C-alpha positions, 0 to 999 in steps of 0.5 A, a space after each residue: 189653452 186659448 179661447 177665441 171666436 171664429 165665423 161659420 164661413 171663416 177663411 183662415 187665421 194668421 199665427 202672430 204670437 204664442 198666446 192668441 189667434 189673429 182672425 181674418 174675418 169677423 162676422 156671424 161669430 161662433 164661440 170656440 174654446 179649447 184651441 189646442 196647439 198641434 204639429 202639422 207637417 213642418 209647422 204648428 197649427 191649431 185644433 178648434 173645438 166647439 163650445 157647444 159640443 166640445 167636438 173637434 170642428 177644424 184643424 188649422 194647418 199652414 196654407 203652404 209649408 212654412 207659411 204663417 197663414 193657417 187655413 182650416 182642414 175642415 171636418 165634414 163627417 164624424 170619421 174619415 176612417 170608418 162609416 159613423 152616422 153623423 149625430 143629428 136632432 130628431 125632426 118629426 114629420 107627422 108620425 115619422 121621425 127623421 134623424 140619426 136615431 132612426 132608420 134612413 127614411 125613403 120618399 118619392 113624389 107624385 106625378 098626378 095633377 094635384 087638383 085631380 084628388 082621386 088620381 093623387 090619392 090613388 097614387 099616394 096609396 100605391 106609393 105607401 103600399 110600396 113602403 115609402 115613409 113620406 110622399 111629396 106633392 106639388 102645390 103651385 096654386 090656390 086650387 091645388 092647395 084647396 085640393 090638398 085638404 081633400 087629399 089628406 082627408 080622403 087618405 085618412 078615411 082610407 087609413 093611410 097616415 103616410 106623411 104628406 109634404 108640400 112642394 112649394 116654389 114662388 108661392 109663400 101664400 100657398 105655403 101658408 095655406 097648405 101648412 094647415 093640412 100637410 105635415 111638412 113644407 118644402 121651400 126652395 130658398 132660391 125662389 121662395 122670397 127672391 124674384 125668379 133668377 134672370 142670371 144677371 150679375 147684380 151689384 149690391 151695397 151692404 145696405 142693399 144686401 141687408 134690405 134683401 135679407 130683411 125682405 126674406 125674413 118678412 116673407 118667410 116668418 109667417 110660414 115659420 110661425 104657422 109651422 110652429 103653431 101646427 107642429 109641421 116640419 120643413 125642408 130648406 131645399 136648395 137646388 144648384 140650378 135655382 139660386 137667386 141672382 142675389 146669391 149668385 152675384 155674391 157667391 157664384 153658381 157654386 156649392 158655397 152659394 147653395 149653403 149660404 142660401 139655405 143658411 139665410 133661411 135657417 137663421 130665421 128659423 133659429 131666430 124664431 126658435 123653430 128647429 123642426 127642419 131638415 136641409 137638402 143641397 141638390 144638383 143634377 151633377 153628382 160631383 157638385 151635389 156631394 161638395 155642397 152637402 159636405 160644405 153644408 155639414 162642415 158649416 154646421 159643425 162650426 156652428 154647432 148645428 145638428 139638423 138632419 139631411 135629405 139627400 138626392 141628385 135632382 133630375 137624375 134621369 131614367 133607367 140605369 143612368 138615373 140609378 147610377 147618378 143617384 148612387 154616386 151622389 147619395 151613396 158617397 155621402 152615406 159612406 161617410 155617415 151622412 143622410 137621414 132621408 133620401 129620394 132617388 129622382 127618376 123619370 119613371 113612375 114614382 113607385 119605381 123610385 122606392 126599390 132603388 131608394 130602399 137598396 141605397 138606404 140599406 147600404 147606408 144603414 149596414 155600413 154605419 151599423 157595422 162601422 165599416 172602415 179601416 185602421 185609423 190613419 191621418 188624411 192630408 191630401 184628399 180634397 173634400 170640397 173641390 174637385 182636383 183629379 189625381 192622375 196616375 202616370 199613364 204607360 209610356 212606351 219603352 225602347 224595344 217593346 213589340 206592342 204599344 202599351 199606351 192604350 191599355 189605360 185611358 186618360 179620362 178613365 179606364 174600363 177593364 172587364 173580366 173575360 173567360 176562356 169560353 168567350 175566347 172561343 167566339 172571337 168576333 162576338 168577344 170583340 163586339 162585346 168589348 165594343 171594338 170595331 170589326 174590319 174583315 173580322 179583325 178588331 180595331 179601336 175607333 172613334 164614333 166617326 170611324 176615324 182611327 186616332 193615334 197621338 202621344 197618348 196612344 190609341 184613344 177611343 170613346 167607348 171601347 174597353 181598354 183592358 181585360 182581366 183573364 184569370 186563366 190563360 188558354 192552353 198553349 195548344 189552343 192556337 185560336 184563343 191565343 190568336 184572339 188575345 194576340 189581336 187584342 194586344 196588337 190594338 193596344 188593349 191590355 191583357 192582364 193575367 195572374 203571375 201563375 198563369 203567365 209563368 206556366 202558360 206564357 202569353 207574349 206581351 201580357 201584363 202579369 198580375 202580382 200581389 205584394 207577397 209575390 213581389 216580396 218573395 221575388 217570384 215575379 223575377 221569374 218572368 222575362 225581363 221587361 214584363 209589365 206588372 199590375 199589382 193587386 192590393 187591398 189598401 188596408 195593409 200595414 204601411 211597411 208592407 206597402 213600402 215595397 211599392 217604392 221599389 217596383 216598376 208597376 204599370 198600374 195598381 188594382 185596388 181589390 177587396 174580396 166580395 166576402 169582406 164585410 167589416 172593411 170598407 173599400 172606400 176607406 181602404 182606398 182613401 188610405 191607399 191614396 194617402 200612402 201614395 201621395 205621402 210617398 210621391 208614388 203616381 201609379 195609376 189605380 184601377 178600382 177592382 170591385 168584385 160582386 157575389 154571384 146572383 147579385 140583383 142588377 140594381 144592387 150592382 149599379 148601386 154598389 158600384 156607384 156608391 163604392 167606386 163613385 165615392 172615390 172618383 168624385 174626389 178625383 181618386 182613381 184612374 178607372 174601374 173593373 166591375 167583376 160580376 162573372 154571372 152578369 150580362 157582359 154588355 150590361 157590365 160594360 155599359 154600367 162601367 162607362 155610365 159610372 165614369 160619365 156620372 163622375 164627370 170623367 169619360 163622356 161616351 154618350 149623350 148626357 141627359 138632365 131629365 126631371 122626374 115629373 110631378 103635378 106641374 109637368 106639362 107633357 108626358 115626360 117619360 114618352 117625350 124623354 124616350 123619343 128624344 133619347 132614341 134620336 140623340 143618344 149618339 152625341 157624346 159630349 152633348 148634354 140635353 135637359 128635358 124639363 117638364 115645366 119652368 120651375 125645372 127650367 133654365 136654372 135646374 139645367 145648369 150643366 146642359 148645352 140644350 134644353 127642352 122645357 114645357 112652357 105652356 100646355 102643348 107648347 115647348 120652349 127651347 134653350 141654348 144653355 140658360 138662354 131661351 132661343 125659341 118659344 111656344 113650339 107645338 109639341 108635335 114639332 118640338 123634337 125636330 126643332 131641338 135636333 135642328 137647334 143642335 145642328 145649327 150650333 154645330 154639335 150634330 153628327 149623323 148616327 153611325 151606320 150599323 155594320 
């Protein structure tokens, strides 16, 4: 056994001798004990355990095979093979307890003017009646802070004791004032003590940096002491888009910067022996959001901290888009047992956020209660903290093949849909439902510009379904249905059908769907030579059963667990499958086939798809999806599939919107303006537009956007290109036209397609 210390931000150690570790960084040490030797791949490594919790916090493995440099495989959740809720301390917010020993709490935020006490009280009561556990209210100035006392007193008189959270930006004195009446204070480390970000690269000496930290401590300490005095809770809420110039100059606009920004404030709390706080790491990009929370938790494991987490995707937008982004980000983390309170940020009325919040919370609680997962396996290849997509080998055209198979999968993520025999009876309607273009009743795959594109990757398009699953083939004598399928195959759309169907009612050039048993028995060899195969599997099979894949020429794999499966987690089963493929250098494309029960609510379908498929795609694991809900509207399933790919930053098929959920700071009717902008710009795939109610959610929060529409003053709009303001104080009635002109001036506009 060896003993040593390692920093909360340690980068690696070098193995120099048999008796110790040579640490490569030496600041902010955390004591560790019980450094155990282990073997990892071809070299020795170490497992480090925390002296505080005696739990494993990092395994050191060679940076490359044979390298003397050991780097940590960092722990970010309690288990990688099943959902185990991360153990946390309990934080009290008024009479509501947050933490792993309690249900996942749901919350939202008011949209009224905080100075309008009656309207705010009425909205808080509506939110409480819908079942929220907490409600947040923006408090931007002295008048709003004064109103908070009246809001709290009025609610108490009406027997509403729901905890109230003050949302603070830029205003430490206001935080001090409202801490006397509200139950929790949300501070944003990016703007509470640091000046507003100007997105400037600053140069700091160590002394300069230390002085900035001293300034933060001076400004923040009074609030911490007041929260201790009054028994208040606090949320240290970092946002990806509102990091300070100081943090971005050191760490970049990155998850690492988000974590360090929050830790600066947390260290002050701990120095003052204040522990009644939670963390959040929000971003409008679900991929960045997931990485930031994971990094935060990994650092907490190293430091021996156990503070609860508030989860949310900020500026998620409205409707299905907002629900999908939130499901991808929040659901991914819930699957790993992370998260103690959640908010789904929608550009809708706040009470509309409660239902999707509850559905997500139920999903997380069920997974952790059942500890859904798979048998224990070692995970070496998944990238937890940075996105690196595993891309399966796309189909390559083979000599002698009559049709082009290169279009059955899309390089940016494929969409499969199940099709029934009834749909084949109306071919033109089916083609339209698959988003294929029609020319004289014949289907084609087109770009938005109506220009057919052929390249080395085969037929490529924006939003046309790539392949279909046909569980039952039409009878041989049904020439019309078979002609409809032939026309789809001729435009390089894959038709996947079970082996039994292909053997009894063969459809030329269809792809046969086989399972591992049919491969092991050799039943698939009854097919004509050269028939393309798709292999369906669960992912939880014993390794020796999966070994048969080494000898199969498959076009793709379909990862599928029956909808009736309860104890097995499809996320963990898929991760296990990808681990097997990586260890055996198998590069089959993998399609996530998720089956939904009949009668499922639409929101449950969206949340289930985002949580189960999105949790894999944000790690770059997967090449497409098949959402299988036979009683749901076909267009809804298709749109949900493309929304999921776009939310995971894979395949852009429509305009991306970053839209804040509105609050008391909003300077215009956000829902009305958002709908107007969407109606006129939704045909611009690859373009991202931010619609922000005020400057707090302005240039920083829209880090991913190409263009920004931001409330600058009552009735006035500022327009941005990226993070740079280019036009100020535009009258509201002219602002949407000015935004469209700005898009045109930057060469990103195309005219909407003409309906056929």
